[in-house]
N, C-alpha and C positions, 0 to 999 in steps of 0.2 A: 504494500500500500504506500502511496506517495506521501511523504511527510509534509508538514506545513511549510517549511522553508523552501522545499523544492517547488511546491505549488506557487508560492509567492514569486519565486524567481521566474517561472514560466510566464505568469501573467505580466510581470514587469517587462520581460523581454518582448512580449507581444505588443504592449503599449508603446514600447520604443520603436518597433518595426513599423507599426501602422502609419504614423505621421510621415516617416521616411518614404514609404511606398506611395503615399498621397502626393508628396513633393515631387517624387520621380515622375508620377503620372502627369503632374502639371508641367514639368520641364519638357516632357516628350510630346506635348500636345502638337498636333500637326497643323500648321497655319492654313487657313482657308482664304483663297483669293477669289473674290467675286468679280465677275465681268458683266457690265451693263452695256448692252448694245442695241441700237435701233435696227440692226441687221437681222438676218435669219441664220439658222444653223447651216444652211446650204452655202453660206459665204462666211466660213469660219476662219479666214486667213489670218485675221488679227489674233484670234485665240491660239491658232497654230503657231504663230510667231512668238507669242508669249511662252508657250510650252517649250519651243526650241531654245529660246533665250535662257529660260530657267535651267534647262538641261545643260547648257554650256557653262553655267555657273555652279553646276554640281547638284542641283536640286533633282529629286526623283519624285515624279507624280505618284501620289498614293502613299509615299513613305515620308517625304519631307515637305510636301505641300499637297493641298487639294484645290482644284479649280472648280468654281460654280458659275457657269455662264447663264445669263438671262437674256433672252432674245425677244425683241419687240415686234419682229416681223414687219418692219416698215410702218408700224402704228405707234406714233409718238404718244398717243393717249394711254398706252399701256406702260410706258416707262415709270411713272410714279409707283404703281403697284409692284412692279418688278424690283425697283430700288428698295421699297419698303420690305419686301421679302428678304433681300440680302441683309438689311439692317436687323430684322428679326433673327436671322441666323447668327448674328454677331460675327460676321466675317472679319478677318484681320485687315484686309485692304479691299477697296472697291476700285476696279479699273474701268474708266470710262472709255469705251471703244468706239464712240461716235459723238459728233458735236453736241446734239441736244441732251445726250445722256449725262454730260458733265454738270449742267445746271440742275438736272433732276436729282442726281446723286447728292449734290450739295444741299439741296432742299430737304433731302431725306435724313441727313445726318451731319452733325457738326463735330463729331468725335472720331468716327472711323476714318482713317486716312484714305484719300481719293487720289488716284494716279491718272492723269490724262494721257491716253495713248493715241487718240485721234480726235483732236478738238480744234475749234477755231474761235477767234475773238473771245478768249477767256477773260481778258481785262474788260473789254467793252461790254460784255454781257454780265459782268459782276461776279464771275466765278472766282477770280483771284484779284488781289489788290494791284499787283504789278508783276512783270515777268521776273525781275530781280528779287523781289520780296513778296512772294505770293500770299503769305499770311494764312491763318486759318488751317484747314485740314486738307488743302488741295495743292498738288504740284504735278509735274510731268512734262509733257511735250505738246507744243501747239504747232499746227501746220499752216493754218490759213490766217493771213494778216491783211490789213488794208492795202499794203504795198503789193501783195500778190494779186489781189483783185484788180487793182489799177493796171498792173503790168499785163494782165490778160486782155484788157481792152486795147492797150497800146499795141500789142502784138497783132491782134486782128486788124487794127487800123493800118499797121505796117504792111500787111498782106493786101489790104484793100484801101489804098491811099485816097481814092476818090469817093469812098463810101461816106454817107452822111446819116445812115440809120441802121442800127443793129437791134436785134431782138434778144431779150434775155428771158429764158425759161426759169421759173422759180416755183417753189412750194410755199405754203403758208408758214408763218412762224417768225419770231423775233430775230433769230440768227440769220434767217434769209433776208430780213429787212436790212441788217447791217451789211451783208454782202452787196445787195443791190445799191445801197447808199454809196458805198465806195466805188462801185462800177460807174454809177451816174456822175460822181464827182470827176472821175478820170475822163469820162466821155465828154463832159462839158468843156474841159480844157482842150480836147482834141476836136471840138466842133461837131460832135456826133450826138444824135438823139437816140436814146435807148427806149425801145418799146418793151415794157415789162409785161410778160404774159404769165399769169398764174395758173397752175394746174394742181390737181390733188391726187391723181392716180395715173398709172401708165396708160389706161384707156383714154386719157385726155391728150396724149402726145400728138396724135394725128391732127386733132382740132387746133392744138397750140401752133403747129406749123402752118396750118391754114391761116390762122390769125396773124402770124409773122409775115406771110406773103401779102395778106390784105393790108398790112401796115407798111408795105413797101420796104421791108427790112432787106438789107444787102448782105448781112451776115448774122450768125446766131451763136449765142453762148448759153451756158446754163450755170446756175448756182450749184453748190455742192450738196449731194444727198444720195443715200443708197438707191433711191428710185432711179436716179440718172445713171448710176454705175450699173445697176442690173439691166438697164436698157441701152447700153452702149451701142450695140449693133443696130437696134431699131432706130435710135436717134440718128446715127450716121446714115442709115438708109433713107430716112425721111428728109434729112438735110440735103442729100444728093438728089433725091427725087424732086425737091422743091428748088434745086439749084442755089442752095444757100451754103456758103463756106462756113464751117463750124469749128469752134474752139471749145475744148472741154478740159476739166481738171480731174476727171475720173480715171482711175487706174486702167490702163489698157485701151483707152478710148481711141487713140490714133491707130493702134494695131487693129482695132475693130472698124476703122473707116473714117473717123473724124479727121478733118484736115490738120488740126493742130491739137497737141496736148501741151499744157504748161502747168507744172505744179510739182510738189514734192512726192516722194514715194511714201504714201501714208502708212504702208505696212512696215517701213523702216522705223516709224514712230512707235509701233507696237513692240518692236524688238528693243528700241531704246528705253521704253517704259520699264523694261525688266530691271534695269539698273536702279530705278527708283523703288520698285517693289522690294528688291534685295536690301537696299539700305534701310527702308522703313521696317522691314521684318527684323532687321538687326538693331533697331532702336532709334533711327533718325526721325526727326520731326518734319512733316511736309513743309511747314512754314519756313524751315531753314534751307530748303532745296530749291534753287532758282529754276524757273520753267525755261525749257530750251526751245529755240526756234528751229526750223528745218536747217539741216546742214547742207542740203543740195536741192536746187530747183532744176527740174529737167524740162527741156524743150524737145518735143518730138514732132516731126513734120511728115505727113503722108503724101508723097509725090504722086502716087497712083490716084488719090482723090483729087489732087490739084489738077492733074491731067484730065480727069473726067469732067471737072468744072471749067476747064479751059483757062486755068490760072497759071501765071508765071510767078514762082516764089522768088523774091529778091535774093540775090546771091549773098548779100550781107546777113540775111536771116539764116540761110542754109549753113553758112560758116559758123554760126553760133549754136546750131542745133546739136543736141547730144545724140540724137538718132534721126536718120532719114530713111523712111520706108520707100523703097523704089517700086 
């Protein structure tokens, strides 16, 4: 039979072990990275880039981190409930993988760190205080700036020096307002009138191009949104059918038939966001991490489209291009 002293020793040992086991469990908690996107799982390139980047830093999914994507499927009205879901889960970091998601995530939480992976106008939209000192719980990468939007208008005018009217396809929303505002400011300096055409769904694209022709537009651009990216080919076909030279900032748009692409590689931003995720998981505060601008802006020219439109691209522009599609 066990004597009293042995029994007390066993109980005391157990009491000592239990808190240590609890502390060990807390130390080995696997961080959860939430991703909030306006896009759909069919277009998961940004999430894939985050996974690849984390892997390069030695993270192993399921062992040293868990990723929880939330997709709005092109429905901005779903973003608030998806953000609230990530907050309820108490994720360690929320990655904003599309422009509108940044503001929604910030409205949902002031304590969980938010990393911008694909965003534009974070200062103008009130998401951060400044690029150098973002403040609050948001940091990361911004892609789209007023200077970028102005440059797009300038490039289309350079291809069409005699043009006086361009059409801009846009979606509803405050961020879209900011894009259009900067395009209009650049157009006024160049003596070009911008006909702004709003659409809400891909079914509206054909009607939008009809409206551009009715407004006597001589070229067409679009603001930035997944809807335009998902319809690169359709938009290029409509632009060609309506004899409208087109400029886009959507990934792969020139390869899909647009006359010009001008913009950053948005997926590079998703990879660059990984460094912010890593530093935050290691204890850094978002307020102390400056927001980065794009490191490279690419110009791609599709000469096949130019030939189909009967356009001669200025040699000076061809020499500045990062890629020319023959």
